C-alpha positions as a LaTeX table, in Angstrom:
\begin{tabular}{lrrr}
\hline
Residue & $x$ (\AA) & $y$ (\AA) & $z$ (\AA) \\
\hline
Met1 & $-1.38$ & 26.02 & 1.09 \\
Pro2 & $-3.41$ & 24.25 & 3.82 \\
Asp3 & $-2.58$ & 24.91 & 7.48 \\
Ala4 & $-2.53$ & 21.21 & 8.48 \\
Phe5 & $-1.69$ & 17.87 & 6.88 \\
Ile6 & $-2.52$ & 14.33 & 8.00 \\
Ile7 & 0.47 & 12.00 & 7.96 \\
Glu8 & $-0.56$ & 8.45 & 7.03 \\
Leu9 & 1.69 & 5.66 & 5.81 \\
Asp10 & 0.87 & 2.02 & 5.05 \\
Gly11 & $-2.60$ & 2.42 & 6.54 \\
Val12 & $-1.27$ & 3.85 & 9.80 \\
Thr13 & $-2.34$ & 7.36 & 10.76 \\
Ala14 & 0.67 & 8.68 & 12.63 \\
Gly15 & $-0.64$ & 12.16 & 13.29 \\
Phe16 & $-0.80$ & 15.52 & 11.62 \\
Val17 & 1.41 & 18.53 & 11.11 \\
Ile18 & 0.42 & 22.13 & 11.61 \\
Leu19 & 2.01 & 24.78 & 9.44 \\
Gln20 & 3.71 & 27.41 & 11.59 \\
Arg21 & 5.86 & 30.42 & 10.85 \\
Asn22 & 9.19 & 28.60 & 10.60 \\
Gly23 & 8.13 & 25.06 & 9.78 \\
Phe24 & 5.76 & 22.30 & 10.79 \\
Arg25 & 4.78 & 21.04 & 14.24 \\
Phe26 & 3.91 & 17.33 & 14.47 \\
Val27 & 1.03 & 16.15 & 16.67 \\
Cys28 & 0.77 & 12.38 & 17.12 \\
Cys29 & $-2.52$ & 10.47 & 16.88 \\
Asp30 & $-0.92$ & 7.13 & 17.70 \\
Thr31 & 1.24 & 6.48 & 20.76 \\
Arg32 & 3.81 & 4.67 & 18.62 \\
Phe33 & 4.79 & 8.10 & 17.28 \\
Arg34 & 5.01 & 9.79 & 20.68 \\
Ser35 & 8.73 & 10.41 & 20.22 \\
Leu36 & 7.85 & 12.89 & 17.45 \\
Asp37 & 4.97 & 14.59 & 19.28 \\
Ser38 & 5.25 & 18.40 & 19.49 \\
Arg39 & 8.53 & 18.41 & 17.57 \\
Lys40 & 9.07 & 21.11 & 15.01 \\
Phe41 & 10.46 & 20.33 & 11.54 \\
Asp42 & 11.63 & 22.79 & 8.92 \\
Arg43 & 10.39 & 20.63 & 6.02 \\
Leu44 & 7.37 & 18.39 & 5.55 \\
Arg45 & 9.61 & 15.75 & 3.95 \\
Lys46 & 11.59 & 15.42 & 7.21 \\
Val47 & 8.41 & 14.63 & 9.14 \\
Tyr48 & 7.46 & 12.00 & 6.59 \\
Ser49 & 10.94 & 10.45 & 6.74 \\
Arg50 & 10.82 & 10.14 & 10.54 \\
Val51 & 7.34 & 8.59 & 10.42 \\
Glu52 & 8.49 & 6.21 & 7.70 \\
Ala53 & 11.45 & 5.08 & 9.83 \\
Ile54 & 9.13 & 4.25 & 12.75 \\
Val55 & 6.64 & 2.41 & 10.50 \\
Gln56 & 9.44 & 0.30 & 9.02 \\
Arg57 & 10.44 & $-0.85$ & 12.53 \\
Met58 & 6.86 & $-1.88$ & 13.37 \\
Pro59 & 6.09 & $-5.59$ & 13.25 \\
Lys60 & 4.04 & $-6.60$ & 10.23 \\
Val61 & 0.68 & $-8.15$ & 11.14 \\
Pro62 & $-0.72$ & $-10.71$ & 8.70 \\
Ala63 & $-4.23$ & $-10.08$ & 7.34 \\
Ala64 & $-5.49$ & $-13.23$ & 9.10 \\
Ser65 & $-4.69$ & $-11.59$ & 12.45 \\
Phe66 & $-7.11$ & $-8.78$ & 11.68 \\
Ser67 & $-9.85$ & $-11.29$ & 10.98 \\
Leu68 & $-9.16$ & $-13.06$ & 14.28 \\
Leu69 & $-9.20$ & $-9.73$ & 16.11 \\
Ala70 & $-12.58$ & $-8.89$ & 14.58 \\
Gln71 & $-13.96$ & $-12.25$ & 15.74 \\
Gln72 & $-12.64$ & $-11.72$ & 19.26 \\
Thr73 & $-14.11$ & $-8.22$ & 19.38 \\
Gln74 & $-17.46$ & $-9.56$ & 18.22 \\
Ser75 & $-17.49$ & $-12.22$ & 20.95 \\
Met76 & $-16.56$ & $-9.65$ & 23.62 \\
Thr77 & $-19.13$ & $-7.05$ & 22.57 \\
Gly78 & $-21.85$ & $-9.35$ & 21.30 \\
Arg79 & $-22.09$ & $-7.21$ & 18.17 \\
Arg80 & $-22.01$ & $-8.54$ & 14.65 \\
Arg81 & $-20.82$ & $-6.69$ & 11.62 \\
Leu82 & $-23.35$ & $-6.41$ & 8.87 \\
Pro83 & $-22.34$ & $-7.97$ & 5.54 \\
His84 & $-21.62$ & $-5.61$ & 2.67 \\
Pro85 & $-24.42$ & $-5.47$ & 0.06 \\
\hline
\end{tabular}
């Protein structure tokens, strides 16, 4: 069994868990999951359930918003993304 697992749900990387003697310790990679940071869980499923509950409360962002964000980032940095071949 691996010593660490990445917890990702709906394209959001919440953090990872580290296997310890009596369970799993969660380490957040995204501040939206700070409430779970450093908490210890006895089962991996419990970590996933808590992350899932937070993700479900997050506002859904339409795909068009991502495109607009990319355009704004390009205008601020002066960088263009290369087209895919």
